[in-house]
N, C-alpha and C positions, 0 to 999 in steps of 0.2 A: 478675177474676183478675190484672190487671196491664196495662201498656201493650202496644201491638202489637209494639214492638221486642222486648220480653221474650218474648212468645208465640212469635215467630219464632226464638228462640234455641235452643229444644229441637230442632227439626228440623235446625238448623245443627250442633248438637253431634253429632247422628246422622250427618250428612254427613261431619264431620271423622273420626268414629270409623270409618266405612267407608273413607275415603281412607287413613287410617293403617294399617288392617288389610290393605287390598289391597296396599300397597307393602311390607308386612312390617315396618313400623316403628311404634313407639308414639309417636315424637317426644317422649318423656319428658313427655307430657301426661296427667295423671289427669283424664279428662273426667268431669263429673258424671253419675252414674247411680244406679240403685236396685238393690241386690242382695237377692234373695228367699232367706231362710235359714230352715231348719227341719228337723225330723226326717223320716224316711221316712213317707210316707202322711199327712203333716200337712195336705195340701190345697193345697200351693203351686201345682201345675200347674192345679188347678181354679180358683183365684183368677185366674190369668192368662187362662184360657179365658173366664171370666166377663167380664174386661175386653174381650176381643176379640169375644165373642158367638158364637164358633165352636169346634167340637171340632177341635183341630189338634195336640195334644200326645200323645205315646205313653202308653199305659196298660198296667198290669200290676202284678204283685206284686214286692217287693224293690226293687232300684235300677233305676228306669226312666230317670231323667235321669242320664246317664253322662258328658255333656260340658256345660260351661256354655253356655246358650242366651241370647245377647244379643238380646232382643226389643225392637224399636223400633216403637212405635205412632205412626202418623201420621194425623191427621184429614184425610180426603179424601172426595170425592164417590163415587168408584168404590171397590169393595172387591176387593182382591187381595193376594197376598203375593209377596215376592222374597227369594231367598237370595243372599248375597254370593258364594258359590262357584258359583252358577248365574246368571252375569250375563246380563241380557237376557231371561230367562225369567220370565213372570208366572204365578203359580199362582192360579187362580180356584177350583179344587176344593180345599177344605181337607183332605180325606182324602189327597190327593196331598202336601200339606205334611207331614202326619204320616209318610207313607211315606218322604219325602225326609229327614226328621230321623232316622228309624231307620236308613236306608241310610248316611247320612253319619256317624252315630255308629259303626256297625259297621265302616265303612271305616278308621277310626282305631283304635278300641278292640277290634275283633273282636266275636264274639258270646258271649264268656265272662263277661259282666257286669263287665269291667274298666272303668276310668275313664281320662279324659284331660283335661288342663287346656286343650287347644286349643279355643277357643270356636266355636260355630256362630252366624253372624250372620243373623237373620231380621227382615225389615221387613214390617209389616202395615199396609196402607192401608185405612181404613174410615171411613164417616161416623159409626160408633157409638163411636169411641174418642177420647180426648183425647191430646195429644202427651205421650208418656212413653218413657223408656228403662229397661227392667228386665233383670235378669240372673237367669235361673232356674238355680240351682245344685243339684248332687246332694244328696239328703237325707242327713243325718248318720245313721250306723249304728254298731253296736258289734261285730257278729260277721260274719266273712266267710262267704259262702254260695257253694256250688258251686266253680267254678274261680277265684273271686276271690282276690287275694293276701291273705295273713294280715294285712298292715298296711293293709287297706282303710280302717279308721277314720282312721288318721293321714293317708293320702293325701287323703281327702275333706276333712279338717280343714285340711290345708295349702292345698288348692285354694281353700277358702272364705276363708281368711285372706289369700290373694293379692289378693282383691277388697275385702274389708271393711276391711282395714287402711288403705286410702287415705282421706285426709281428705275427698276429694270424693265419696265413696260413701255414700249413705243406706242404712240397713239396715232391711229389712222382715222383722221377726222373726215367723214364723208358728207358732202353737201351737194344737193342737186343744183344745177346751173340755173334753173328756172325759178329760184327763190333768191331773196336778198341775202347775200353772203354775210353781211354785217349782223344779221339776226340769227346766224347759225348756232343752234344749241351745241353742236359738236365742238365748234371752235371755242365756245364760251366755257364749257367744262374743261376743255384742254388747257385754256389759259389759266384756270383756277389752280390746277395741279402742276402745270408746267409753264410758269410765267416767263422763263427765259427762252421758251420755244426749242429747247434742245431735243425734245422727244416727239414733237408733233409734225406730222406729214399731212398735207391737205390733198384731198381727192375731190375733183369736180365731176359729177355724173350728169347724165341727161343733157349733154351739150347739143344733141340733135333735136331736142324738144323746145329750144329757146324760140321766142317770137321771131318772126321773119324780120330781117333787118337789124338784128342785135347779135352780139357775140360776147364771149368772155375772155378775149385775148389779153386785156389789161390784167385780169386776175391771173391767168395762166402764166403771164410774163412776170408775175409777182410785183406788179406796180401799184395796183389800186388798193388792195388790202394785203400787204406783204406778210409772209410767214418766213421764218428763218430757213426752213428746209423747202419752202416753195410749194407749188401745187402741181399735180399731174391730172390731166383730163382723160376721162374714159367715156366710151359710148357702150351702153349695155343694150341687150335685146329689149324691144318693146313688148308690151303685154300681148300684142297680136302675134309677134314672133314666138313668144313662149307658148301661147295656146296652139300655134301651128307647129310646135315642136321643131323650130328652126335649129339646125345644128350649130353648136357653139363655135366650131372651127370656121364655119361660114360667117358667123357673126363677128369673129375676130378679123376676118378678111374685110368685111364691110366696115368695121371700125377703122382699119388701116386706110382703106380707100377714102373714108370720110375725112380723116385728118390731112391726107395728101391732096385732096381735091378742094377743100374749103380754103378760100383765099385768106381767111384770118388765122388759120392754124397750120398751113402747109409748111411754113418756114420753121416750125418747131415740131413737125410730125414725128421726127425720130425720138423726141422726148415726151411723147404722149402715147396713150393707149395702154391696154392691159398688160401686154408683154413687157413694155418698159417699166410699168408699175411693179410687176412681179420681180424683175431684175433689181430694181431700186430697193424694194423691201428686203430682198435676199441680202443685198450688199449692206443695207442699214442694220439689219438684224445681226449679220456677221460682225460688223464693226461694233455694234452695241454689246454683243457677247464678249468681244475682245476687251472692251472698256471695263466690263464688270468682272473680268477674270480674277483680279486680285481678291476682291471681296468674296467671290464665289469659291475660290480655292480655300480661303480660310474657313468658310462655313462648312465646306465639304470635309475638311480635315477634322474639325470639331465633331461633326456627325460621325465620321469614321471612328474616332476614338470612343464615342459613346456606344457604338454598335459592337466594337471588337470583342468586349468581354462576353456578350451574349452570343455572338456569332461563333466564338471559340467552341462553345458546346455543340454547335450544329455542324461544324465542318466535317467531322467523320461520323455523322449521325446515321444510325441504322435502326429504324423503328422496331424491327422484330428481333433485335439482339437480346437474348435473355439476360446476358451479363449487364447490359445497359439498363434493363428494366429493374433488375435487383438493386443495382447501384442507385438508380433514381428513386426507388421506393425508400431505401434507407435514408437518402439525403432529404427527401420530402418529409418523412416522419420526424427526423432529427430537427429539421428547420421549423416544423410545426411546433415541436416542444419548446424550442428556443423562443419563438415568437410569442407563444402563450405565456411563458414565464416573464418575458419582457413586458407584456401588456399588464400582467398582474403586479409584478414587483416594480415596474417603472424602469426606464432606460434613457440614457442621454442621447442616443441616436434615433433619428427619424421621429422626433417629438411632434405630436399632433397639436397644433396651436389653434385649431378651429373649435374643438369641443373636448369635453372630458370623455375618457374611455377606460374600460378595463378596471384596473386597480383603483384609479382615482374616483370612479363612480361608486365602487364598493366602499371606499373610505368615507365617502359622503353619506352613504347609507348608515355606516357604523356610528358616525360621530355627529350627524346632523338630523337625519330622518328618524332614526331609532330613538334617540333621547327625546325628541319632540313628541313622538307617539306615546312614550312613557308618561311625560308630564301631562299630556292631554287627558289621560285616563285618571291620574291620581288626584289632580286638583279640581274637585267638585265639592266645594265647601258646604253648600246647603244640603245636598244629598248625604254627605258624610256625617254631618251633625245629626240629621234625622236618624240615620242608621245607628249611631252611637247611643242616642236617646232610647231607641227601641231596644237595643241590646242590654242597656243597664236595667231597664224596666223588666225585661224578660228574665234576666238573671235573678233579680230579687223576687220575682213572682208576686205573691200576695203580701210579702213582707215589705216594710219600708227600710231600705238599706241605709246603714250609717257610714259605710266605707265604700270607696270606689272599687268595684269588682275586677279581679284579674281576668276572669273569663270573658267579660265584655271586651276588654282590650284584645285578647287573643282572637276572639271571633271576628272583630273588625279588621285586625291585621291580616288574618288568613284570607278574608274575603278580598281585601285589597291586593294581596299577593297573587291570588288566582287570576285577577284581572290582567296580570302581566303576561299571561300565556298568549293572548291574541296579538299584541305588538311584537312579541318574540317570534312567533310563527310567520307573521307578515314580513319581518326583517329577513328571515330565511328565504321566503319566496322572492323577495326583491333581489337578494344576492344571487339566487339561482338564475333568475332572468338575465342578470348582468353576465354571469358565467357563460350562459348559452350564447348570448350575443358576442362575447369575446371569442368563443370557439368558432362561431360562424365567421367572424371577422378574420381570424387567423387562417381558416380554411380557404379564404379567397385566393391565396397564393397557390393552392392546389388545383386551380381552375383548368390547367392544361390536361388534367386527368379527371374527368367528371365522376367516373365510378369510384376512384380513390377518395375524392372529396366527399361524396355522399356517404361512403362507408366510414370514413374518419369522423365525420360529423355525427353520424348515427351512433357509433360506438362510444364516443366521448360523452355525448348527450345522455345516452342510456346509463352510463356509469354515474354521471352527475345526479340523475334522477334516483338511482339506487342509494347514493349517499344522502339524498334529501331525507329519506325516511329515518336513517340512523341519526342524522343531525337533529331532526325534530324530536326524536325520542330522547336524545341526550339533553336537549334544552328543556323539555318537559320534566326530565329527571331533576334538572337543576331547580326548577320551580317546586317540585315535590320535596326536594331536600330542604328548601327554605321553609316549606310548610310543616315539615316534620318536627322542627324544634325552633321555638321562639326564644332566641338568646337575649335575655334582658340584661345580661352582664357584659354586653358588648361595650367596648371602650368609648364608642361614639354615642351610645344611648344615654339620654338625659336622666332617666330614672323618674320614679314617682315624686320624689322630693322636689326636684327641679321643675317638674311639670306643673306642680301645684303653685309654685312661686311665679311662674311666668303666665302672663295673660295671653300673649301671642308669641309664637315662635317667629322671631325676626327672619326676614328673608336674607339669605346670604348673597350679597352682591359682589361684583368684582371691585377691584381697587377704584376708589373715586377718581373721576376724570380720565380713567383708562378708556381709550378708543377701542370699541369692540368691532365696529364695521363702518365702512364708507361705501357709497355707491349711489347710482342714479335710481330714483323712484318717481312715479307719476302721482302727483297729488290731485285726486279727483274732487273737484268742487263744481257746483252748479254754474251754469253759464251766467246767471244773474250775479254771481259773486266772483266772477273772474275766469271760470272755466278750468279745465284740466291743464296742467303744465308740469314739465319735468324739472326736478330740482336735485341738487347734490345733497344727500342726507348723510349725517354723521351721528352714529349711535354710540354713546358712552355709558358708563355705569350709572350715571345720574340723570342724563337728559337725551332727548332726540332733537337735533338741530338740522335745519335745512338752509342751503345757500343757493344763490343764483346759478353758480357754476363751480367747477372743481377747483378754481383758484381760491375759494373760501374767503373772499374779501367782503362780499355783500351778503350779510346774514339776513334771512327773511323772518325766522322765528326760532325760538328755543322752547321746547316742551319738557317740563320735568316728568320723570317716570313714575312718580308716586301715584298709587291707586289706579294705574293703567292696566288694561287687559286687551287681549286680541280676540277677534272673531272673524270667521270667514264670511265673504260676501259673494253672492252669485254674480257671474259675468253677465253683462248686458247682452241684448239681442244681437247687436252688431259688433260687440267688443271681442277682441282677441287676447286681451290682457287678463292676467290672473290677479284678483283683488283680495286684500284683507283689510280689516278696519282696526283702529285703535280707539278705545272709549274709556271714560272715567267711571269707576264702579260707584262713585258717590253722586252720579248724575250731574256732574259739573261740566261746563263747556270746556272742550279740549283746545279748540283753535277758533278765535273770534267768537261768533255765536253758534258754533257747531258743537253738538254733543259728541260727535265722532268724526274722525277723518278717514277717508278711504285712500289706501296706498296701492298702486298697481305695479306689477312686474310683467316682463315680457314672457317668461316661461315659468312652469310649475317648479322647476328646480330652483330658480331665483327666489320664488316665494318661500319655499321650504327653508332655504338657507337664511333668509331674513328672519323667519319665525324662530329658527334655532338661535340666531344672534340675540333676538329679544329675550329668549329664555335665559341666556347667559347674563343678561342685564336685569333679570328678575321680573320681566313682564310675561305673564302666563296667559294661555288661551282660556276663553270662557267655555264652560261646559253647557251643552244644551240641556235644558230642564225637561225631564220627562213628565214629572207631576207638577201641575200648577198649584199655587197656594189655595185656590178655591177648591181644588179636588182633594186636598189633604184633610184628614179628619180633624175635628176641632180640638181633640185632646192630644194631637201629635206632639206639640211643644208645651211642656208645663212651665209655668212661671215660677216653679219651686226653685229658690236660690240654691239649695243644696244640689239638686239635680243639674242645674246649670254649671255649677262648679265641677261636678263629676264629668259632665260632657266636655268641658273645656280641658280638664286634666287628661282624659283619654284622647281627646283630639290632639293635644300636644305630644302625647306618647306615640300615637299612631303616626303622626307626621315625622317624628324623629326616627322611628323604626323603619318606616317605609323609605325614608331617605337612605338609610343604610342598605336596605334590600336593593333599591334602585342603583345605588352606587356599585353594589356587587354584581348585579345583572348587567349593567352597562360595561363593566370590566370583563365579565366572563363570556358574554355573547360573541364579541368579535373573536376571542381566543378559541371558543368552541367551533365556530364556523370555519375559521382558518384551518384548524387542525383536522377536523373531520371531513371537510368538503374541499376547500381550495388547495391546501397542501397535498391532500390525498389525490386530487385530480391531476396536479402537476406530476406527482410520482407515478400515477397510472400512465400518463402520456409518455413519460420518459422510459418506463420499464416494461409496460405490458401492452401498450397500443399496437406495437409491431406484431406481437404474437396473435392478437385478436384479428388483425388484418390478414395475416397468413391463413388463419383458420376460417375466415369469412368467405373465401372463394378462390377461384383460379387466379394466379398472379397475372397471367396474360390479359384476362378481362379487366382485372383491377387496374392495370397500368396501360390500358388502351387509350391512346391519345385522342383528344377531341379533334373534330374536323377543323374547327377554327384555329386550334393550335398548329395543326399541320400546315394550314394555309398561311398562317402568320410566319411560321418558320421558313416556308418557301419564299414568301415576300421579303422577309428579313434578309435572307441570303441573296435574293435578287437585288435588293437595294444595296447591300454591302458590296457586291461585285460591280454594280453600276457605278457606285461612288468611287471604288478603286480604279475602275476603267476611266472614269472622268478625270480623276487626279492624274492618272498616267498620261492621258491624252493632253490635258492642260499643260503638263510639264514639257511635252514635246512641241508645243505650239510656239512658233516664232513671234516675238513681240513686234517684229518689223513687217507685219502684214500690210500689204498695199491696201489703202482704204481712202475713201473720200473724206477730207477734213470737214468739220462742222462749219457750215456757212457763217458769214459774219452776221452780227445782230442787225435787225431791221426795225422799222417803225412799227410799234404795236399799239399806238393810241386808238386805233379804230376798233379794237375788240370790245371794250366795255361800252362804247357809245353807238348811237344810231349812225349808219353810214350817211355822210353828208352828200355823197354823190351816188346817183343810181348805178346799179351794177351794169345794166344793159346800156349799150350805146349804139346808135345807128351805124351800120356799116357805110363807109364812104370811100370814094376813090380820090378825094382831095388829099393833097400831101399833108401828112401829120408831122408837126414840127418836132415831135419827140423821137423820131427815128434817126439813128446815126448815119453818117455818110458811109457808103459801102463800096465794094469793088464793082467793077463794071458787070452788068448783068448779061445774060445770054439773050439770044434772039428770041423774039416772041414765039410761043408755041407751047405745047403741053409740057408739064414738068417731067423730069426724069422719074422713072419708076422707083429707083433706089437712090434717092439723094443722100448725100453725106454732108450735112450742113456744118458739122463741127470739124471733121478731119479731112474733107476733100481738098484737093489742090485747086488753086484759083484758075478758072477757065480762061481760055484765050477768046476774047470777044470777036464775033464775026463782023461787027460793024461798030463804029463809034456810038457810044451811048452815055447816058447820064451816069456818073459814078454813084455806086450804092454800096452800103455796108449795113447789113441788118443788125448785127450784134455790136459793132464797134469793138470795144475791149471785151473779149470773150469772158473775162473773169467776172463781169457784171452778172452773168446768167447764173441763177442758183443751181442749175443742173449741169454746169460745165464739167469738163473732164478733170481728173485730179491734176494738181499743179505740177506733178512730175512730167506731164506730157504737154508740150506747148500747143496751143490751139492755132488753127489757121483760118484765113477768111473763108466764108461759106459760099457755096454756089447758090445764087439767088434766082428764083423764078422771076420772070418779067412782071411788071405792073406793080411792084411793091414800092410805095413812096418812101421818101427818106424821113427820118426823125432824128433829132440830136441825141447824144448819149444821155441816158437817165442819170440823175444825181442820186447818190446813196443817201437814204434818210439817216438822220442822226440818232433818233431814239431806237431802242432795242426791243426785239422779240424774235 
């Protein structure tokens, strides 16, 4: 079969497969294996049981195999079975193996005949097996039965494809002899993934159940529907034999007797049967592993390099060593501090490209969310003018004022400044939430030590909450400082003279034609007017334009920003998008005949960002009106021209001064939060966290390793040593292993089409012209018990007879011996008619 190094490689592949499955990783290695594919009740499970020599697979009607069964056969003196999910337990009774397979299947799929792609790993040790790795897959079906999902056919097909599409997987296509081979589902899917036939081996079951007078000799001789690797026929136990608990060894003997005694099969009996199939699969898998060794070696080496750094820490690992625990604690805390600082300050390594995190989100709060909240509060024109009017009248009292009163200005300004407290405190709350999320994200790396992770998160979160109070007190102090003195001599303040000369304080906009923002938005329009559609929007200081796509070639519309404002729109019942609207304050149409247009974003963050961009362009949000005009007293607004001038003057003064205060607060808020909260948290983690951890409890309990981490370490070491052993063994394997070469290509035109010729043909004693001339046959009588059709010496005939030769040129047989060993004429039982040598088909598969 090959050199010893190659023989030891199959068990090593099994070991690697177990190691990778245990740790929950595939290591990106397609390990060589054999997938058993066929329709329901084709006899796949019976073939596997014949290999093992034991009844151990579930039986029944319909779908019995509902999860892939990775069956690893290992030649061993003792006979027992092991499951990967039942580590350490040896199953000696194979009835218990069947019960465990059924229980494990039901645990994942339930009892409703559903399927799951999660495999069951079973290893069988026995002196009666050769080293093999096979995968028993669910049988292909067409119609859902009982509680099965309606797409059960596609589910099974997808599961089979997951295995057989790998180049390292041999395909054992099982087809019963009492069905039309040209309609075989197994051969059809095999042809899809293996069009050259390099990985497909055909198996014909139920030869003993064919109609009387028919046989499958032409198929088994690879003539009717040829495969490159040919077919092997087997005879499984009948349902009566299974129910009667017929011994598999007796069944194998009966199978041997069937092939030796059947007139159509006895000339090829040595190349039929379960024993020959097992030897062939062992040889094919061994050769297949040899062919995949170069790619397997390179993948193993890359996996070894990726594991070495982590395994280096585990090589001399002692869980209870106090020195190791102290060192690990120091390293963990130090790494936590570094990770936290990188998340806040930003870093070039391991950049998250999926979403914003840490410092980037806090920056967005500082410069987009907070300014937007400030503007929402301040710009309430109608309410502000009403308050100014009331303030002027209340300052004058019963007198009619001749001059604009200073006290009214101060009262209105202070009231507006007090309103800044709410968005400032809200900004602090948002930053704290992001800080806590960042702490939680950074503690994920401490998952190996659950107690340490919990304590670290608790201590740092508690410290952040303590700093919250001091930060809020400081921010409120800033507001109180602004309230304590209204500085009308500020260089940016317009003063009374300028205020009286200006009718309206012009809005400060960005540089004309400056692009403020670009991006995709959904324009929501009723279905009657075109429906919702995504456009590429460009916001400048002067206009809002949208295009068909980001190439900006086909402009759909350009909307000037004059007299535009924003308002929020509630989401629809089934909508997941966040919507805001743009409208004209002068009740003019904004787009076509629409008074407002609704723009939709995918996330709240995108909507806030777009609103902040509109603020930069001078488009402000609308303020909800608390009091309607009908509810306002009739004397709220006097038509006195002098009062109107005073209201306008104070309005301009308030607008100017509040702009100064907003500018100051926008500048000081991020600085205050950074100093009192964020920088303080970084300093606390770097200088004080370790002391708090030492004082919080016993170091041994703090550094107690999680069970998952201990298991992961063991599996990592096991995988590391398995890979090293595999590389060592691969290095010792001789590339000159004796193996059977791949058979030549054959005609494959039959696979996608309906068979033009029926599979079954009547048995006949008439001479068949396709048989080649052979050597002289023996005298009539029973065939020998142990014929050697390929390697036996030509017999000396007892009397003259018709010359015969069954095989002609022995190289025509797809299962002939390797070319290194010359074949000899076979000893032929009597009664076999002659047929000319078959011609090799020209097409390939």
